[in-house]
N, C-alpha and C positions, 0 to 999 in steps of 0.2 A: 425181188428189192432193188438190186444193184443196177438191172436193166432200168430201170426208170430215172436212178438216181443220177446216172453216170455223165449225161448231158449236164449236170448242173455242178459237178465237181472242178473245180477250176482249170486243172491242169488240162483236162479232155474238152475243154469248149469250144476249141479251134478244131477238133478231129472230123473229118466225113464219117458218114453214116456208117461206111464200108470199113472205116478204121476202127471205130466203135466197135463194130460187130467181131471185127478180129482181135481187138482188146480182150471183149468180153469170153472170148473163147479160152482166154488165159486166167480169167478172174475165178475166185473162190470166196465165198463168205464163211463165217465161221462165227459161230455163239461162245461168248466165255461166261463163266461165272465169276463173280466178286473175287479180288484177289489175283486174278490172272496177270501176267507180267511180261511186257514185252521190251527189249532191248534194243536200241536203233542200231546199234553195232553188229546185231545178229540179223536184221532184216532189211539189209542195204539192197537186196535183190528186189525187195516188195515194196509198193506205195501202200499203205494201210491206211482206211478211212475208218471211221467210225459211224455207224448207220441208226443204230440205234443203242440207249443207254447212256453210260456216263463213265468217263476215264478220267484219271489225273494224270496229266502231262507234267514230269520232274525233269528237270536240267539244273545240275550244281543244287544250290539251296532254294532254286525259283519253283513251285507248281502253281497249276492251274487246274481248273474243273472243266472239261470239256463235254458238252451235252450235244448228242445226235442230232438233234433238231434243229442246233445252232448253226451261224454263218461260218462260225470258226470250223465247223466238221466238214466244210467244202474242202479243206487243206488237208493233205497227207498229216498223219502224227507224226512223221520225222520228214525232215530234210534229207536228200541225197548223201549230203558230207556230213550229217549229224553221226559222232561217235559216243556220245555221251549222255544221250535222255535216255528215260525210260518211261514207259506208261502201265498205269495199274487200273485194273476195270475197279470201278466204286460200286456198281451194280452188276446184274446179268447186261450183258451187252453182245451187239451183233457189230462184227467187222468186217470188210471187203478188203481183199488182199490182190492187187493187179502188179501184173508183171512189169517191174522197171526198164527191162532191157526189152523188152516186146514195145512197149511206149516210146522209148527212146530211137527203136528202130523205126517205127510208122512216122512219128514227126522227120525223121531224117529223109526219110524216102530213099530214093536211088535204087542203084540194082541191085543191092545186097540186102533187100528186104526179105526176099524169100529164103535166102541162107538162114540169115539170123533167126528167123521165126521158126523155120524148121528143126533148128539146132536146139531150141529150148522148148519146144511146143510139148505140152504133157496131153496124153489119151484121156478120155473119162477114167480109165483105170488107175492110170498113173497118177492122176490128180487125187482118187480117192486113196491111193497109198500113201500118198505127201500129206494129204489130211489128216488120215491116221496115224503116222508115225510123229508128225508133229505134235498132235494133241496128248499121245501118249508121252512123248519125251516131256511136254510141261508139267504133265500130272505125274512123272515120277513111276509111271507103268511101263515103261519101256525097257525092256530087258537088256541090261548092256551086259559087255563082255567083261568076263572077272581076270583079274591080272594071274599069270602062273605062280603058283606056290612060291617060287624060289625066288623071284622079283619081288613077290609082297613081302616075303620074309624078311628079304634082305632091307628093303625100305624100312620097314618099323625098325629094324636092329638099329640102323645107321642115323637114326632121331636120338641114338644114346650118343653123346659126344664122347665117351669113353669106352665105346665098342672097339673091340681088338681086332686086327687082321687076321687072328687065329680064329675068332667067332665067327667072320664074316666068312672066312674060308669053309668053316663047318656046314653054314647054311648052304653056300654055291654048288658043296658035294652031295644036296640032297638031289639035284638035277645033274646027271653025268654028263648028258649032251651039253648043256649050256656050260660045265666044269670044263669040258674038252675043249670046246668053242674058246673059251676065256685064254686056255691054254696057249692055244693057236694063235690069237691073238697077242698077246704078250709076248711071243717069240717073233713076230711078224718084222719085217722090214721098217714099217711105219713107227714101232716103238724106238729105232733108233739105237739097240742094243746088240751087240754081237754073240754076248754070252747067253745060250740056250738054257733057260730053265726048265726043271722037269715037275717039280711039284707045284702043285696050287697055289699054296701059301705064298711062294715067292712069286709067281704071276700076279697075285694080289699085292703083294708088295711094292713090285714093280710098277703097276698100274696104279696105286693110292685106293684109298676107298672110295672117294667120289668119282672117281673115274670106272673103277669097277663096277660101281653101282648103276651107272649110266650104260655100260656096256651089256651087263646082266640085263638089264630092263630090253635094251636093243636085241639082244640073243633070245631072249624069251617071247619076244613079240610075233617070231617067226612062227610060234606053234599057234598063237592067236589067230593069225591069219589063214594057214592054212589047214582047211578040213575038208578031207577026201570026200566026205559023207555029206556035203551041201552040193545041191544043184547048179550053186555056180560057184563051185573049186575054181575054175578055171579064169575065172573073173577076178577071184581072190588071190591067186597065184599071179595075176597079171599085176595087180595094184601093189602087192609086195615088191616082185622086182622092179618097178617103177620108183615104189619108195625108197630101196634099198640105193638105186641110183640117185636120185635127188639126195638122200642122206649123205651120200659120199660127197658131192658137188659141195653141199653146204657145209660139209666138216673142211675141206679144202678151201672154200671161201672164206670161212670164219677164221682160218689160221694165217690168210692173205692178208685180209685186213683189219685183222687184230682187233675186231669190234665186237666180239663174242666167243665163247669158249668153244673151241673145235668140237669138244664132246658133247656139250650141251647140242650144237647145231646138228651132230650126226642123230641124235636122240630125235630131236625136232622134226628133221627129215624122215624117220621112218616113223615117226608117228603122226604127220601130218595129216592122213586120209585117215586114222583109227575110227572117223566117224562114220566110214562106209561100212564097219562093220556090223552092229547091230540093226542098219537098214536092211543091207544083205540077207541077214538072219530074217527079219520080218518079213521079207517077200517073199523068200525059201519057206516060212511056215504058212503064208497065205495065200501066195499065188507063184508056186513053184514052176509055173509054166510060159511066166513073161521071160521074154528074151534077153539078154545081157546089155543091149543097147538100151531098153527099155529102162532098166533098172540103173543105168546110169545117168539118165536124165532126173531120176529120183534124186540119185546120188549127188548130183551138182547143184542141185537145192539144199539139199537137208546136211550134208556130213560136217559142214562149219560148225553148226550148232550142236549136232548130235555130238560131236567130237570133242567139244567143251565139257560135256557133260559125263564123256567116259572119261576124259583128264582129270577132272574134280574127283570122281570118284576112286580113281587111283593116286590121288595126291601128289601129282606131277607140280614142279616149280612153276610160278607165276607165267614165266616169259615162256615156257614152253607151251602153255596152255594158249598164250597169247596168239604164237605161231601156230597151233593148231586150229583156231577160230579163224585167225584172220588173214594168212599168208595166201588165201585165194581169191580174198575179196579186193574191194576199193583200197587203194594206198591210203594211210595216214600217215602225215609226216610224223605223229607223237610218237608212232608203234616203236618197239624195242628192236634194237639192231637184229636181233635173233629173227624176227619176223621180215625182215627185209632181206635177210639172208636165206630164206626158206623161200621167199617168193620170188629173188632172184634165181636161186636154182631149179625152181620150177618153171619158168620162162626160158632156161639155158639147156635144161636136159633133155637131150634128143628124144623122139618119140619112137617106139617101135610102129612099126604098121597098125599093129590090132590095138593100140593103145586106147583111150577115150579121148575121142576130139572135142569134150566138151572141157574138159579141166585145162587148168597151164594155158589157158589160150593168149594171155596178155604178152605183147614182145619187149623183148628187152629194149627196145629204143622208146618204149610208153613208160618205162620204170624209172622215177625219178630217184628211187633206192641205189639204181647204179650209181650214178654221180655222188648221191650223197654218202655212200660207203665208199668210193675213193677208186670204183673199178672205171675201166675205159673199154667202149666197144670199138671193133675193127669197122671198117667201112661198109662190111656186110651185114653190121649188127649184131655180130656175135662175140662171144664174151671170151677172149685170148685166154682170162686167166683159168677158166676150166677146162681148156684145151692144152695148157703147158702143162698141167699137172694129170693128164690124162691117165698115166700109169699108176699115180698116188689113188686116183680116183676108182681104177680097177683093184687095186688090191683091197681097198676100203669094201668094194662092193663084194667082193669073195670072202672077207672075213665078217660079214653080216648078213648075205642073202642065204 
């Protein structure tokens, strides 16, 4: 169906037959039931068209009914920089999803065509995985990672404004590994105190309950990422190491610009790729023979969406959920400062040779958030703010990694 419809769709009228064939290699269709919902903010990588059925398009208080056989359906459901609209299937409907980056590469032309397309190309099997995980995520059938018990118990306890430091300490003592690491953090140079505390309760008092909650979450996350029995454990460990570096840079940047709480930035940085966990678990369950490179291409498209689901299940703060969902996507001038800080940290953090080349590809010079938060780049396009705090960054990495 999409092959016959493609030449009629407005953005693609000027493409050559060869370019349309290339675009079709990255296209997929999906049939959805009434009530299925799409958010523009989650679909920025795709151009979505209604082929059959009816969808309700809503933006703010305005909504319209779109029919698959109407002239209006020749346009994408969402514009490229739409962060607020959503669409709901009113009947059983068929959608076509085309890769926006491939389209932009094709119309730009030039020498980078083969590089851009090869970086984001999905094989048939990868497309199958993408479609399966995407559908399961929206239907609520995707197995999401569980928060470690110590972090879960502390999250619940701290919803009570009258919870005591002693009670919080008893919960943390349920996990000796996290308790030991928390004590180490409380005694670290970053805390600015020369008096060593040896009791966990004193460490919690020094840190404060909110900072303790965030650090317990951060320290417990290592247990979520590292699974030796997973065939992709090396990929998971690499994701964790890079997340720890980005978290440390985020914390330092937040402290320097004073636009967000540094500990919230640390947590958001650690969790910004938490959406990779259920995706990797699903691939390991269904196709454990896939290469890490193939898995990373699927992650590139899915982890923001899945990360939001995980963060909501864990009852995280809304600004951290936004950072997980949006820090890897296009800039939104209305984004929370925490999202911009993690976005800048992702671009500023040096890569190891084996790091995923698909993630964090936006140069610092292309980020308006750099100027918006008051940072200045040097003549080479680097961020001196992160370089001058290298020792602090390294100390933070040792504490959470």
